[in-house]
N, C-alpha and C positions, 0 to 999 in steps of 0.2 A: 352240839345242842343236846341238853339233857332231857328235855321234855317238851311236849306240846299241850296247850290248854285250849279246848274248844269252848267258846263263850256260850253258844247255844246252837240248836240244830237247824237253823234256817240255811237255805242253799247258798246264800251269798257269804256265809261264814264257814262253810264246810266243803266248798267245791274243789279245793286243792289239798285236802288233808293228806291223801296218799302221797302226793308229790312232795309235800313238806316232810312227811315221815321218811321217805326215801332219801331226801337230801340230808336229814338229821341223823341218819344212821342208827336205827333201832332205838328210838326214844320211847319214854313212857308217854302215853296219851291220856289226859284227864278230861272227863266230861261228866255231865249230869246223866242219870239213868234215862231221862226222857229224850236225850239228844238224838238218838238214832231211831226213834219211833216214827211211824208213818204220819205225815202231816198233809193237810189239804186246805186250800181256800175253796169255799163253796159260794157261788153267787145266788141271787134270788131266784134263778130259774132251776137251781139244783145242779148246775154244771160245776165240775170240780177240776182243779189243777193241783198237782203236787207242789208242796212248798217245803219239803224237808230235805234231808241229806240226799244229794244226787246219787244216781246209780253209779257204782264203781268206787264210792267213797265211804262205804260202810265198815263195820267192825271187822268183818272177814277180810276185806281188802287191805285194811290198815295192818292187820296181823300178818297177812301174807307179805306185806312190804317191810315187815320187821318191827312194827310198833307193838307195844304192850299196852292194852286198853284197860283203864281203871274208871269205872262208873260210880260216882260218889255224890250223894246229896250233901254230905257234910263238908266243911272246910278241910282243905288238904295243904300241907306244906310241901310244895312241889320240888323246891330246892331250898337249902338253908336260908331262912329269912324271907322267902317269897311264898305267899299263901293264896289259895282261892277263897272266895267268899262263901262257897257252897251255895245252896238254894237260899235266895234272899227273901227275908220276911217282908211282906207288903203291909206297912204300918201307917204310911201317910194317908191323909184323907183325900188328897187331890190327885195323886199319881195313879193312873189307871191305864189299862190297855187302850190302844188307839181306837176311837169310836168307829164302828163299821157301818157301812150303808145298810139300810133296812133290808132284812132278808138275807144278808150275807153272814157266813160263819167262818171262823177259823177253827179247824178240827184237828185233834190229835188222837191217835188210837192207843189207849192205855189198857193193858190186860184184855185186849180184844174188844174193848168198848170205845165207841166214838164219843168224845167229850169235847167241850169247848176248850180251846187252847189258850191258856193264860201265860204261856211261855215260862213255865216254872223252872226250866233248865237255864234260864239266864243267870250268868255269874260273871264276876270280875276278878281281877288280881289286886293284891295290895302287898306292900312291903314297907318296912320301917327303915328309912335311909339315915345312916349315921349323921348326926348333927343337924338334920333337917326335919325329920319326922315322916309320917306316913304318906306314901304316894299310891294312888289308885289308877289302875288301867282297866277301862271298860271295853266291852265289845259293842253292844247296842244300848245297854242299860234299859232293857224292856221293863224291868222292875221299877224303873225310875231312878235318876241319879241321886235323889235325896234318900230314897230307901236303901240304895247301895251304900251311901255314906253311913247311914245309921247302922247298917250291918257291919261295916268295917269298924265303926266306933265300938260296937258291942263286942266284937271279937278281940280288939286290940286295947280297949280301955283308953284310947286317945280321944280327947275332946276336940282337938284341932286337926285338920287335914292339910298337909302342905301342898299337895298337888293332885289334880285330876286330869287324866289324859284319856281321850277316846270318845266313843259315841255317847250321846245323851238322849237320843230318840225324842228330840224336841221338834223335829221337822213336822210341819203341818199343825202344830199345836196353837191354841188360841193365845192371844196377848196376855190374858189373865193367867193362863197356865204357865207361860214362860216367865212372867214376872214373879209368880209365887215360887217357882223353882229358883230363880235368882235370889229372892229374899232369903230362902233357906240356905242357899250356898254361901251367902255372905256371913252366916252365923259360924261357919267352921274355919274362917280365917285363911282361905286359900291364898297361897303365895304364887301359885302357878296353875293356870287352867289352859288346856290345849285341846279343845273339842274338835271332833271330826265326824266323818261318815254320816250318820243319820241325824245330825244336829240341825241341818238346814240353814240356808243363808240368813233368814230373818233372825232366828235364835242365835246364830253365830255372831251376827252384828250386835245384838243386844247384850250378849255375854262380853263382847269386847268393850262396849260402852260401860258396862257395870264393873269390869275388872281391867281397866286400861293398863295398869302397871303389872298385872299378873298374866295377861292374855298372851298366848303364843299361837300364831296361826299354824295349823297342822296340815300336813300334806305328805304324800308318798316321798320317802327319802329324807324326811326331816329328822335331824338328830337333836335330841333334847338332853342336855346334861344338867342334872339337878344342882342348883347352887351356882351355875355359870350363866351369866347374862348372854342370851343369844345375840348374834351379830345384828339380826333384825327380827323384831317380833311379828311384823307383818311383811309378807313377801309380795 
């Protein structure tokens, strides 16, 4: 393995980074500068719990395990033909951070200042697959799947996107929000969509209904070959 890319600094996306680095044998590790900063959830009583990179999985531990850490806001070509999106611009009018309960805050500590956490470190991967076109791989898409697509279009000059694989952060979203996302996704001509993780059952079902010929059910151990019809789209 040549490199590891961290999608963002939440604990469920960073809890085994050191173990992956050890298995990969001295890879380059790419992340946004905010990835390893302290993060907290604060409830309306002021009680806090950590929500960032777990202890033992930080930059120092990664380097001790043999990894070389690169913190970049800008897009990076991690291996020939495979790029990060870098920090994704938030340009759509409807995609936004998940609404919090009254009095609750998501906090990140930047330059020793506590600020609202808009998860600016969220990023994805994209590549141009020969004879098929661009494929995107998201982590959570906290910036919004549509914003992520717009970022890839801006970087690649492609109008159509062949495939989208990964989290979409549509879990718990309203019917209107999901339908508006689907409406925008239809515009880019997806030939393959394989959502997972933070998509949620309701949104997963609606994406399957909207893209019945393009939808591939995602799961651990699933192998997806671009241009090759899977033995079964739904397991």
